[in-house]
LUMBA-653339 format. One record per residue: x, y, z of N, C-alpha, C, CB in turn; residue number from 1. Coordinates in steps of 0.001 Angstrom, whole numbers, always signed. Each point is the difference from the previous one (the first is absolute). Glycine has a CB too. Layout:
REM LUMBA-653339
SITE       nx       ny       nz      cax      cay      caz       cx       cy       cz      cbx      cby      cbz  seq
SITE        X        Y        Z        X        Y        Z        X        Y        Z        X        Y        Z  NUM
...
REM end
This chain:
REM LUMBA-653339
SITE       nx       ny       nz      cax      cay      caz       cx       cy       cz      cbx      cby      cbz  seq
SITE     +814    -1206       +0     -814    +1206       +0     +855    +1267       +0    -1779    -1267    +1201    1
SITE    +2951    +1188     -594     +870    +1180      +31     +453     +375    -1409     +772     -631    +2310    2
SITE     -452     -388    -3127     +426     +301    -1371    -1169     +530     -824    +1763    -1784     +156    3
SITE    -2957    +1279      +91    -1196     +500     -685     -229    +1464     +360    -1016    -2314       +9    4
SITE    +1139    +2620    +1271     -167    +1372     +475    +1007     +928     -693     -835     -863    +2231    5
SITE    +2093     +469    -2250    +1043     +832     -609     -242     +186    -1500    +1626     -812    +1734    6
SITE    -2047     -257    -2393     -264      +71    -1452    -1110    +1016     -294     +712    -2419     -262    7
SITE    -1781    +2371    +1020    -1132     +915     -220     +382    +1425     +367    -1610    -1869     +452    8
SITE    +2337    +2043     +652     +427    +1345     +401     +911     +620    -1070     -177     -672    +2435    9
SITE    +1036     -125    -2989     +912     +490    -1032     -771     +374    -1278    +1845    -1442     +963   10
SITE    -2800     +594    -1344     -775     +240    -1224     -846    +1268     +106      -55    -2469     -406   11
SITE     -429    +2774    +1614     -889    +1158     +169     +672    +1188     +678    -1880    -1590     +119   12
SITE    +3128    +1421     +298     +715    +1052     +736     -800     +470    +1214    +1096     +724    -2140   13
SITE    -1737    -1666    +2788     -788     +292    +1200     +233    -1113    +1011    -1758    +1254    -1347   14
SITE    +1680     -917    +2618     +220     -965    +1072    -1324     -603     +451    +2041    +1265     +736   15
SITE    -2037    -2570     -530    -1156     -677     +606     +149      +92    +1513     -256    -1599    -1983   16
SITE     -712    +2229    +2632      +67     +146    +1454     -487    -1292     +675     -364    +2512     -206   17
SITE     +721    -2697    +1466     -504    -1178     +719    -1532      -78      +11    +2048      +89    +1421   18
SITE    -2710    +1055    -1292    -1477       -2      -36     -520     -469    -1351      -30    +1873    +1658   19
SITE     +640    -1369    -2719     -429     -388    -1347     +209    -1496     -218     +559    +2301     -849   20
SITE     +555    -2820    +1329     +285    -1417     -160     -980     -856     +822    +2430     +559     -407   21
SITE    -2752     -117    +1620     -969     -727     +825    -1383      +46     -639    +1332     +541    +2065   22
SITE    -1703     +630    -2579    -1275     +132     -707      -54     -977    -1172     -148    +2428     +674   23
SITE    +1207    -2456    -1463      +60     -887    -1165     -140    -1465     +422    +1463    +1673    -1190   24
SITE     -792    -2058    +2270      -73    -1378     +474    -1435     -372     +372    +2364     +172     +833   25
SITE    -3060     +743     -139    -1397     -259     +377     -911      -76    -1234     +406    +1173    +2192   26
SITE     -151     -339    -3165     -797      -28    -1236     +202    -1337     -712     +185    +2521     -228   27
SITE    +1062    -2965     +124     +304    -1259     -685     -622    -1183     +741    +2147     +989     -865   28
SITE    -2168     -940    +2203     -623    -1076     +777    -1472     -121     -356    +1635     +371    +1868   29
SITE    -2284     +748    -2163    -1390      -18     -428     -999     -253    +1101     +825     -760    -2135   30
SITE     -429     +895    +3373     -895     -275    +1130     -778    +1251     +392    +1576    -1777     +815   31
SITE     -954    +2924     -935     -581    +1245     +482     -429     +906    -1152    +1422     -178    +2045   32
SITE    -2345    +1073    -1738     -393    +1004     -984    +1177     +944     -218    -2451     -159     +681   33
SITE    +2350     +999    -1698    +1071     +956     -274     +220     +938    +1188     -542     -125    -2450   34
SITE     -547     +646    +3015     +116     +918    +1133     +559     -715    +1223    -1922    +1336     -894   35
SITE    +1476    -2542    +1143     +504     -756    +1149    +1486     -307     -182    -2289    -1005     +369   36
SITE    +2693     +718    -1584    +1423     -230     -278     +809    +1251     +336     -595    -1649    -1822   37
SITE      +57    +2816    +1484     +678    +1261     +316      +69     +207    +1509     -792     +981    -2178   38
SITE     -308    -1248    +2882       -2     +141    +1459    +1036     -932     +628    -2441     +634      -54   39
SITE    +2466    -1879     -404     +944     -976     +546    +1449     +373     -309    -1753    -1759     -242   40
SITE    +1956    +2519     -813    +1348     +446     -355     +424    +1223     +810     -352     -906    -2300   41
SITE     -570    +1485    +3056     +340    +1124     +862     -497    +1348     -458    +1936    -1280     +601   42
SITE    -2740    +1311    -1654     -554    +1277     -435    -1142     +394     +930     +653     -471    -2402   43
SITE     -854    +1749    +2577    -1024     +535     +892    -1376     -543     -400    +1382    +2094     +371   44
SITE    -2127    -2571     +619    -1295     -632     -243     -942     +888     -802     +295    -1254    +2113   45
SITE     -360    +2526    -1756     -937     +898     -682     +385     +256    -1460     -463    +1065    +2203   46
SITE    +1712    -1310    -2562     +465     +242    -1370     +374    -1290     -737     +823    +2223     +761   47
SITE    -1122    -3368     -164     +427    -1285     -564     -553     -218    -1405     +113     -925    +2313   48
SITE    -1381    +1219    -2522     -601     -210    -1321     +678     +876    -1043    -2187     -583    +1081   49
SITE    +2460    +1819     -711     +663     +918     -928    +1415     -487     -330    -1364    +1908     +927   50
SITE    +2119    -2314      +83    +1357     -504     -242      -30    -1246     -877     +735     +936    +2209   51
SITE    -1648    -1847    -1914     -100    -1232     -798     -287     +332    -1458     -816    -1260    +2017   52
SITE      -98    +2190    -2237     -356     +397    -1360    +1201     +592     -736    -2352     +416     +762   53
SITE    +3086     +448      -76    +1160     +646     -632    +1125    -1007     -245     -612    +2168    +1124   54
SITE     +781    -3133     -201    +1054     -992     -177     -293     -956    -1152     +483     +170    +2432   55
SITE    -1767     -351    -2732     -387     -966    -1028     -383     +617    -1341     -753    -1426    +1838   56
SITE     +706    +2762    -1925     -486     +598    -1247    +1010      -43    -1147    -1401    +1466    +1400   57
SITE    +2680    -1731    -1114    +1001     -114    -1057     +625    +1313     -420    -1232    -1948     -761   58
SITE     +646    +3072    +1118     +552    +1317     -354     +892     +536    +1113    -2025     +465    -1403   59
SITE    +1503     -467    +2623     +716     +607    +1122    +1187     -840     +470    -2138    +1059     +685   60
SITE    +1965    -2344     -657    +1046     -904     +504     +139    -1214     -927     -463     +752    +2381   61
SITE     +934     -557    -3605      +94    -1121     -938     +951    -1094     +497     -490    +1596    -1860   62
SITE    +1473    -1222    +2648     +944     -983     +522     -672     -956     +989    +1847    +1664     -317   63
SITE    -2847    -1183    +1041     -738     -870     +936     -836     -999     -788      -75    +1839    +1741   64
SITE     -592    -1353    -2770     -816     -887     -834     +862    -1061     -682    -1627    +1875     -373   65
SITE    +2802    -1483      -98     +901     -966     -631     +499    -1016    +1034     +698    +1743    -1699   66
SITE     -423    -1270    +2909     +448     -898    +1078    -1079    -1038     +305    +1424    +1847     +977   67
SITE    -2671    -1417     -920    -1128     -912     +241      -70    -1040    -1121    -1275    +1831    +1218   68
SITE    +1363    -1380    -2465      -84     -927    -1127    +1152     -997       +1    -1167    +1766    -1313   69
SITE    +2364    -1290    +1607    +1168     -893      +54     -153    -1028    +1124    +1451    +1846     -922   70
SITE    -1990    -1408    +2057     -222     -943    +1110    -1036    -1053     -386     +578    +1806    +1658   71
SITE    -1617    -1387    -2359    -1017     -957     -467     +601     -988     -999    -1792    +1735     +354   72
SITE    +2594    -1222    -1268     +650     -870     -990     +934     -990     +685     -151    +1829    -1715   73
SITE     +924    -1347    +2684     +919     -870     +742     -766    -1089     +749    +1611    +1916     +239   74
SITE    -2703    -1524     +363     -839     -958     +730     -541    -1072     -953     -631    +1803    +1660   75
SITE     +207    -1361    -2826     -522     -936    -1002    +1086     -953     -474    -1672    +1715     -721   76
SITE    +2882    -1180     +482    +1112     -859     -431     +383     -989    +1095     +837    +1842    -1482   77
SITE     -773    -1364    +2697     +449     -835    +1110    -1011    -1085     +357    +1285    +1945     +855   78
SITE    -2538    -1585     -778    -1016     -940     +489     -902     -550    -1095      +56    +1218    +2133   79
SITE      +79     -707    -3327     -871     -461    -1073    -1449     +396     +229    +1553    -1895     -371   80
SITE    -1735    +2982    +1102    -1342     +458     +352     -250    +1353     -654      +74    -1262    +2198   81
SITE    -1171    +1336    -2921     -386    +1291     -566    -1433     +288     +428    +1571     -280    -1993   82
SITE    -1926    +1524    +1962    -1354     +385     +389    -1021     -662     -914     +859    +2192     +879   83
SITE     -623    -2140    -2173     -935     -603     -956      -91    -1508     +222     +527    +1808    -1676   84
SITE     +620    -2437    +1867      +18    -1444     +248     -768     -369    +1258    +2198     -129    -1147   85
SITE    -2018     +909    +2203     -717     -265    +1247    -1500     +213     -169    +2033     +683    +1290   86
SITE    -2407     +361    -2006    -1417     +262     -241     -641    -1154     -767     +462    +2469       -7   87
SITE     +245    -2969    -1011     -521    -1125     -786     -124    -1255     +867    +1037     +974    -2083   88
SITE       -5    -1251    +2885      -14    -1197     +846    -1126      +77    +1027    +2482     -253     -316   89
SITE    -2666    +1390     +942    -1080     +148     +986    -1366     -139     -663    +1469    +1501    +1376   90
SITE    -1592    -1019    -2617    -1253     -147     -743     -293    -1481     -242     +360    +2249    -1105   91
SITE     +673    -3002     +699     -171    -1440     -216     -390     -709    +1298    +1683      +97    -1865   92
SITE    -1022     +248    +2956     -316     -623    +1291    -1427     +329     +441    +2426     +131     +633   93
SITE    -2827    +1097     -860    -1355     +415     +364    -1044     -782     -799     +866    +2293     +567   94
SITE     -660    -2396    -1869     -945     -742     -842      -62    -1467     +396     +449    +1590    -1871   95
SITE     +713    -2203    +2126      +40    -1402     +405     -707     -235    +1322    +2137     -238    -1224   96
SITE    -1926    +1125    +2166     -649     -127    +1309    -1511     +170     -137    +2079     +870    +1130   97
SITE    -2503      +80    -1961    -1432     +228     -201     -659    -1215     -655     +431    +2471     -206   98
SITE     +232    -3042     -795     -541    -1192     -666     -103    -1182     +956     +973     +802    -2153   99
SITE      -63     -866    +3124      -10    -1087     +990     -938     +297    +1164    +2348     -541     -636  100
SITE    -3037    +1669     +580     -940     +357    +1062     +685     +548    +1244    -1509    -1748     -871  101
SITE    +2770    +2110     +763     +748     +557    +1130      -33    +1527      -97    +1514    -2057     +115  102
SITE    -2659    +2599     +246     -230    +1428     -210     +874     +874     +902    -2335     -549     -665  103
SITE    +2618      +81    +1861     +868     +772     +890    +1392     +146     -608    -1303     -817    +1995  104
SITE    +1842     -269    -2531    +1319      +47     -643      -42     +900    -1236     +512    -2324     +846  105
SITE    -1598    +2262    -1603     -135     +842    -1190      -34    +1477     +386    -1237    -1850    -1171  106
SITE     +502    +2161    +2222      -87    +1391     +463    +1360     +484     +475    -2398     -347     +657  107
SITE    +3122     -492      +91    +1330     +397     +472     +948     +261    -1161     -364    -1336    +2074  108
SITE     +324     +493    -3091     +859     +210    -1169     -350    +1316     -691     +214    -2491     -301  109
SITE    -1492    +2789     +197     -424    +1253     -639     +391    +1211     +841    -1909    -1216    -1075  110
SITE    +1845    +1087    +2404     +422    +1108     +870    +1481     +299     -197    -1764     -631    +1680  111
SITE    +2576     -420    -1721    +1432     +177     -200     +266     +588    -1384     +478    -1930    +1555  112
SITE    -1212    +1439    -2533     +155     +470    -1376     -343    +1486     -114     -544    -2307     -834  113
SITE     -531    +2725    +1479     -389    +1415      -75    +1002     +887     +737    -2412     -687     -152  114
SITE    +2981     +190    +1251    +1022     +774     +708    +1266     +113     -845     -943     -759    +2208  115
SITE    +1340     -339    -2836    +1188       +2     -855     -194     +922    -1202     +514    -2350     +728  116
SITE    -1721    +2376    -1247     -299     +867    -1137     -183    +1454     +383    -1045    -1936    -1077  117
SITE    +1070    +2225    +2376     -112    +1378     +469    -1423     +494     +155    +2139     +401    -1083  118
SITE    -3119    -1312    +1001    -1393     +417     +129     -408     +188    +1454     -501    -1202    -2114  119
SITE    +1113     +450    +3005     -332     +114    +1419    +1281      +92     +808    -2140    -1293     -336  120
SITE    +1985    +1820    +1549    +1109     +106     +937     -494     -492    +1342    +1041    +1956    -1249  121
SITE     -277    -2826    +1872     -357     -514    +1322     +347    +1075    +1022     +397    -2428     -704  122
SITE    -1412    +2980    +1349     +216    +1072     +970     -485     -433    +1371     -231    +1723    -1811  123
SITE    +1017    -2504    +2462     -340     -427    +1360     +591     +997     +969      -73    -2438     -670  124
SITE     -720    +2760    +1664     +473     +930    +1008     +102     -706    +1329    -1022    +1921    -1225  125
SITE    +2038    -1577    +1975     +174     -551    +1334     -790     +888     +942    +2309     -971     -529  126
SITE    -3391     +442    +1088     -827     +805     +886     +208     -349    +1461    -1656     +183    -1817  127
SITE    +2213    -1336    +2103     +235     -419    +1377    +1449     +308     +362    -1763    -1826     -171  128
SITE    +1977    +3023     +686    +1362     +421     +285     +339      -71    +1481     -125    +1469    -1980  129
SITE     -759    -2010    +2785     +248      -45    +1440    +1253     -803     +330    -2454     +208     +392  130
SITE    +2764    -1198    -1216    +1193     -818     +241    +1282     +809     -111    -1237    -1968     -865  131
SITE    +1193    +3034     +103    +1203     +804     -200      +73    +1186     +965      -19     -686    -2398  132
SITE    -1017     +859    +3219      -42    +1135     +917     +636     -354    +1341    -2080     +816    -1133  133
SITE    +2696     +180    +1760     +550     -191    +1344    -1144     +120    +1008    +2280     +926     -702  134
SITE    -2004    -1309    +1926    -1009      +87    +1068     -467    +1457     +161    +1045    -2000    +1193  135
SITE     -103    +2939    -1187     -352    +1420     +152     -877     +492    -1152    +2148     +364    +1235  136
SITE    -1867     -827    -2450     -819     +391    -1152    -1413     -558     +124    +2058      +74    -1433  137
SITE    -2177    -1299    +1915    -1329     -619     +180     -783     +756    +1065     +914    -2258     -671  138
SITE     -267    +2552    +1795     -667     +742    +1080     -431    +1370     -500    +1363    -1225    +1730  139
SITE     -493    +1890    -2490     -346    +1315     -561    -1169      -80     -957    +2364     +681     +244  140
SITE    -2365    -1695    -1073    -1099     -192     -969    -1315     -256     +725    +1628     -920    -1684  141
SITE    -1578      +89    +2740    -1213     -266     +788     -501    +1270     +679     +772    -2357     +378  142
SITE     +147    +3170     +122     -403    +1271     +623     -678     +913    -1022    +1904     -198    +1639  143
SITE    -1356     +254    -2849     -623     +799    -1065    -1401     -512     -324    +2273     +491     -944  144
SITE    -2402    -1808     +841    -1312     -589     -283     -981     +265    +1134    +1112    -1772    -1368  145
SITE     -631    +1733    +2606     -881     +257    +1140     -509    +1446      -18    +1247    -1735    +1341  146
SITE     -376    +2665    -1739     -424    +1399     -109    -1017     +169    -1129    +2237     +749     +891  147
SITE    -1989    -1434    -1999     -851     +135    -1181    -1337     -726     +161    +2063     +196    -1385  148
SITE    -2032    -1361    +2043    -1202     -825     +165     -176     -398    +1469     +257     -869    -2365  149
SITE     -556    +1820    +3245      -92     -327    +1433    -1096    -1023     +315     +842    +2289     +482  150
SITE    -1909    -2302    -1272    -1087     -931     +243     +422    -1456     -140    -1549    +1743     -798  151
SITE    +2574    -1997      +31     +462    -1375     -208     +787     -515    +1190      +65     +427    -2444  152
SITE     +343     +467    +3331     +824     -406    +1126     -764      +13    +1322    +1965     +886    -1222  153
SITE    -3268     -651    +1169     -819       +2    +1209     -411    -1432     +306     -840    +2351     -468  154
SITE    +1189    -2795    +1672     -388    -1344     +431     -927     +195    +1195    +2192    -1101     -827  155
SITE    -3466     +799     +624     -999     +190    +1039     -397    -1374     +548     -848    +2144    -1099  156
SITE    +1738    -2727    +1875     -265    -1316     +569     +916     -215    +1185     -724     -904    -2238  157
SITE     +303      -13    +3101     +856     -386    +1114     +772    -1234     -438    -1602     +961    +1749  158
SITE    +2832    -1031    -1324     +795    -1162     -350     +951     -322    +1135     -179     +556    -2443  159
SITE     +679    -1790    +2420     +950     -454     +995    +1208     -552     -733    -1836     -513    +1681  160
SITE    +3026     +867    -1233    +1227     -496     -620     +203    -1459     +398    +1026    +2324      +19  161
SITE    -1077    -3202     -986     +183    -1438     +248    +1227     -505     -762    -2500     -297     +340  162
SITE    +3479    +1164     -478    +1186     -321     -774     +670    -1285     +470     +309    +2423     -401  163
SITE     -183    -2603    +1715     +711    -1159     +530     -924    -1115     +451    +1788    +1532     +693  164
SITE    -3017    -1554    -1163     -961    -1004     +435     +229    -1346     -671    -1632    +1821     +394  165
SITE    +2101    -1837    -1591     +150    -1253     -747    +1309     -699     +334    -1384     +964    -1833  166
SITE    +1376    -2293    +1774    +1187     -807     +247     +877      -80    -1233    -1268    -1314    +1684  167
SITE    +2239     +425    -1673     +968      -74    -1090     -620     -437    -1306    +1725     -498    +1666  168
SITE    -2816     -277    -1621     -636     -441    -1244    -1271     +794     -288     +948    -2288     +358  169
SITE    -1126    +3390     +340    -1147     +846     -276    -1229     -316     +819     +889     +222    -2235  170
SITE     -875    -1287    +3078    -1186     -326     +787      -38     +896    +1227      +30    -2397     -817  171
SITE    -1238    +2635    +1314     -136     +796    +1211     +514     -811    +1185    -1991    +1244     -965  172
SITE    +2713     -593    +1846     +461     -669    +1209    -1189     -169     +943    +2343     +971     -258  173
SITE    -2359    -2048    +1013    -1162     -344     +832     -392    +1120     +960     +680    -2380     -171  174
SITE     +277    +2971     +890     -371    +1036     +964     -548    +1245     -699    +1754     -871    +1563  175
SITE    -1219    +1193    -2752     -506    +1148     -750    -1353     -301     -626    +2347     +708     -455  176
SITE    -2541    -1975      +39    -1283     -404     -586    -1110     +170    +1030    +1166    -1641    -1531  177
SITE     -898    +1254    +2762    -1003     +127    +1066     -309    +1466     +258     +798    -2146    +1042  178
SITE     +237    +2982    -1021     -197    +1435     +246     -814     +635    -1121    +2170      +83    +1260  179
SITE    -1856     -439    -2488     -722     +566    -1134    -1444     -496      -34    +2154     +146    -1277  180
SITE    -2357    -1414    +1599    -1350     -553       +2     -858     +722    +1032     +888    -2238     -743  181
SITE     -296    +2547    +1891     -769     +709    +1035     -366    +1408     -452    +1162    -1344    +1764  182
SITE     -400    +1881    -2713     -302    +1340     -529     -898      -75    -1226    +2193     +816     +874  183
SITE    -2622    -2025    -1239     -892     -145    -1137     +693     -104    -1340    -1617    +1232    +1305  184
SITE    +2917    -1547    -1290     +761     -144    -1239     +374    -1459     -152     +898    +2368     +147  185
SITE    -1208    -2949    -1292     +356    -1412     -212    +1242     -107     -877    -2419     -666     +231  186
SITE    +3057     -493     -289    +1205     -161     -804     -303     -149    -1471    +1082    -1037    +1943  187
SITE    -2335    +1079    -2316     -376      -43    -1404     -333    +1361     -535     -829    -2276     +334  188
SITE     +873    +3324     +510     -310    +1366     -459    +1075     +516     -890    -1260     +430    +2059  189
REM end
């Protein structure tokens, strides 16, 4: 890749920046949209679509477009994989699966085919971020939610802490079971 980079830079008298090279790699992978590829390469989120458009238009950054094409050609030579070839193969697999009554497999092949052809983009978002939050961040977030939705934090009931009532296998201990039963609480509650 270093020799490819130097060859293109020399031909265009322009330098390929690390961002441009990362953008090109994401474009060649074909997993992300153009704007997402720009974001992943480090371009500002609010301007990602504009940067992607300028990087791919062939006028503003012809060396980037040539780098992308050379990477695609290299990938095709190395792996014997081309976009057209993959599209044809997925079409054949989809038809075969449909004829065999395997509609789920046919749908999956068509989904992959449409993504490869650039018709769709898989946009999954990570919405459960609590695993990545520190204890202080969680406490702060809960405090914010309590201020915003105080009604959700009102508990209008009497309760008793029975944290240590259960034994090692989760059963109620006999002396605690008797105490709870006398208070009208059964071990099936």
